[in-house]
N, C-alpha and C positions, 0 to 999 in steps of 0.2 A: 864284460867290456873288452873289446879287442885291443891289441897293442897299438894298432894304427890310430885308433880313436883317442887313446890315452896319451899319445906323444905330444909334448908341449912345443909350440912354435918358438924359435929363438927370438930374443929381443933385438930390435934394430937400434944401434946406438945413435942418438940424435946428433946431427951436424949443424945445429942452429936452426935453419929453415927446413921445413918439410918439402922435399922436391916435388911431391905430388901437388902442393899448393903454392908453388913459386910462380907468381903472376908473370914475371919477366920470362921465365923458361917456357911457360905455357904459351905466351904471345909469340915467342921465337919459334916454338914447334908448330904453331898454327900457320905462321907465315913462311916457314921454311928458311928463316934467317936466324943467325945466332944473335943472342942478346947484345953482344959487343958491337954488332953492325947496325943495330936499331938506331934510328935518328933520335937525337936528344930533343926534348921539347923546346920549341923556339928556335932551333937551328935551321939554317936555310936548306932547301932541297938541293940535291946534287945537280950541278950545272946551273943553279940559280945564282945571281950575283949576291954577295953579302950585303946586308943592310948597312946603310951609312947614316950616321947621325946628322940629320938635316941642319941642326944648329952649328955643326962644325963647318958647314959650307957658307954660312952667313957671316959677313964681316961685322965687326963691332959697330955699335951706334956712333954717329959723329959726336964730336965734343963742341960745346959752346966756346966762344972766345974767353980769354982771361978776364974775369970781372963781369962776364955776361951770362946769359941764360937763353933758353929756347922758348919762343912763342910757338904755339901750334893750334891748328883748327882754322877753318876758312875765314871766320869773322875776325879773329885776332890777327891773322897774317894780312888780310886785306886792309885793316885799319892801320897796321904798321907800315905797309907799303905807301899809303897815302900821306902819312904824317911826315912832314919835312924835318921834324925834330928827332925822329927816330933813326938812330944809326944801326944799320944792318950789316953784319959781317958775312953772312952766308944765307942762301935760300935753298931749300930742298923740296923736291916734288916727285911723287910717284907717277908711274906711267898712266895709271887710270885717273889721275887728277890733273894731268897736264892741260887738258882743254879748259877746265875750270880756272886754273891758274892763269892761262894765257888770256882769258877774257878779263880777268882782274888787271893784268898787266897792261892791256890795251887802253884801259881807262886812265892810266897815269899820264901826267904831263911829261913831255919829252925830257925836260931837265931833270925830273925825278928819276926817270928811267936811266938816264945817263950816269947817275951817281950810285945806282944800286948794282949789286953783283948779279951775274947770271944765275938762274936757278939750276941747280945740279940734280940730275936724275938719281933716284935712290930706291932701293928695294923697300917695300912696305914693312917687312919684318925688321929691317935695320932702323927704320923710323920709329918703330914701336919702343925702342930702347932709349929714347931721348929723355924719358922721365927719370932715368937713374933708378934709385932704389924706392921710388914712390910705389906704395902698395896698390894704387889704383892704375888701371890701364890707361895709357895716353890715347885719347880719342883725337887723333891728329887730322883726320879726313884727308890724308894723303899729302899734307904740306906743312912745313915748319920754317921758321926763321930764327937764325942765331943772332941775337941782338945784345946791345948794351943798354943798361937802364936809362930812362929819361932823366934829364937834369931837373931836379926838384926846384920849384920857384921858392923864393924867400917870402915869408909872411908879410914883411913890410912892403915889398914890391907889389904883392897881390893887393894889399889894401890901397896902395897908391893908384893902382890901375882901375879899381872899381869906383874910386872917388866917392861920390854921394849917390850912386845909382842903386836901384833895388838889387838885392843879392840873396842867394840861398846857399848856405854852406852846411856841410856835414862835419861834425867833429867826433873822432873816435877815441874813447877813453880805454886804452889797453885792449883793443880787440885784435887778437893775434892769429886767428884762423884765416889763411889767405883766401879760402873759398868764400867765407863770409864777407871779407873786404871786397872781393871781386863781385859778389852779388850786390853789395851796396853801391859799388861803382856803376853797375848796370842800371839800377834804379835811379841813381843820380843823373845819369845820362838821359834817361827817359823823361824825368820830371824837371829838367832844366836847372839842376844844381850847378853852381859855379866852381866849387872846389871841395876837396876833402882835406881836412886837417887832422893829422895824427902825430903820435910821438915818435921819436927816433928809436926809443927802446920799447920793448913789449908790443911791437907792431911788425907785421910781415914785410920783408923786402919784396921788391918786384920779383916775380917768378912766373913760371909757366902756368901753374895751377891758378894763380890769381888772375892772370891775363885771360886764360881760357874761360873762367867763370864770368869775367867781365864782358866777354864777347865783343871786344873792340873798344869798350868805353875807356879803357886805360889810356888810349891815345887822345882822348878828348877832355877828360876831367883831370886837372892837375892835382897831384897829391903833395901837400905841403907838410914837411916834417919839422916838428919843433922839439926843443929840449924839455920845455915845461908847459904843460897844457893849461895850467891855471894862468900863467902869464900871457899866453896866447888869447885866452878869454878876455883878460883885461885889455889887451890891445884892440880887440874887436869892439868891446864896449866903449872904449875911448873914441871910436869912430862911429858911434850911434848904431851899432849892430847888436840887436837883442839876442841873448843866448838862452835857449830853452833846452833843458835836459829832460830826456824821457825817463820816467820812473813810474813804477806801479802805484806808488802812493802820491803821485802828483795831484795838485789841487786844480790845475787848469786842464780842460778838455782839449784833445788834440785838434779839434776843429778851430780853436782860437788862433792857431798858428798863422792862418791866412791874414790876420789883422796886422802883422808886422812886415813892412816892406823890406826891411834889412834884418835878416834872420840867420842865426846859426843854430842848428839842432845837434845836441850832443847825445851820443849813445854809449852806454857802458857794455862791458863784456857780459855774455850770457851767464847767468848764475849770480855773480856778485853785483852786477849792475854798475852804476856810477860810483866812483870812489868818493869818500867824504869830502875831500877838498874840492873835487869837481862839482859836487852838488852845491856846496856853499857859494861857489862863484857864479852859478847860474842865476839869471834874472827870474826865471820861472821854472817850475817842475811840472811837466806835462804828462798826462796819463792817456793810454789807449784803452778804452773799456772793452773787455772781453768777457766771455761767459764765466760766471762765478766758479764753475767746476773745472775750468781750464787752468793749466799751470802758468804758461807764459808763451810769448811769441819768439820765434827765431829773430835774432837781431837784424838780419837783412830784411825780413818781412816788416818789422817795426819801422825800419828806415823808409821803406817804400810807402807805408801808410802815412807816416808823418810828412814826407815830401809831397805826397798827393794832397793831403789836407792843407798844406801850406800854399798850394796853388790857388785855393779859394774857388 
């Protein structure tokens, strides 16, 4: 064996990365640029304007008046404009909804127009924020109204107004979801209900979600708030108003509701249903027959069925 062939190659001390397999170096060698001059991922090209955060250019959403809230959506805003009892602090309209809003405005009486504020133009993305921290996106259709709650009538005044006339009333026993209450209001409006009676506690206040779901019915159906629902039932019964509670174990079929000219229909919260004291104060417990393998009905659907049945 020759000396040349037997000579060992010296070991190369490792410097961490093998320069033969350094991808940054290889990319730099291939492009003729040093690795330090290579653009960072996501960095703007030279000569191109730096990206701006669009949100930083959008002003904050407007605020409702103290003690008030926002109505949004075409139906809710239109109904509020027409209602002389609704106090409106401000109106907001996006450019793409201005024509639709102006059509609504032109239908108003002149004296109503005179007492309302002018509609302010607003960017759509600003209007998106009027729902606050609500997890659901506000579907405002390009218009909103900052309002104060309607004045709730007193139960005694309502009873005096209806006198001995036929009447349909919905009573809510601790139904707290504003969307359910809004949907019940919508059905109440559709089927000629005269009022909603609910409690002051364990019931939603007027808010945008309730009004949006009600699609304008909030301006037409009065919501009467009472301290004690059982006493309210007694007041109705003293004036010959039959109170029927919806219950899965009710002995009367829902179709029988049409037999009562003066009627209040009581609904309980989904799950627990009517409370014991509420059940005991009802004149009748009424059932809606559903498929035996079905669990239950949404409370707003049950209200719609009962009101429809009560029309006869």
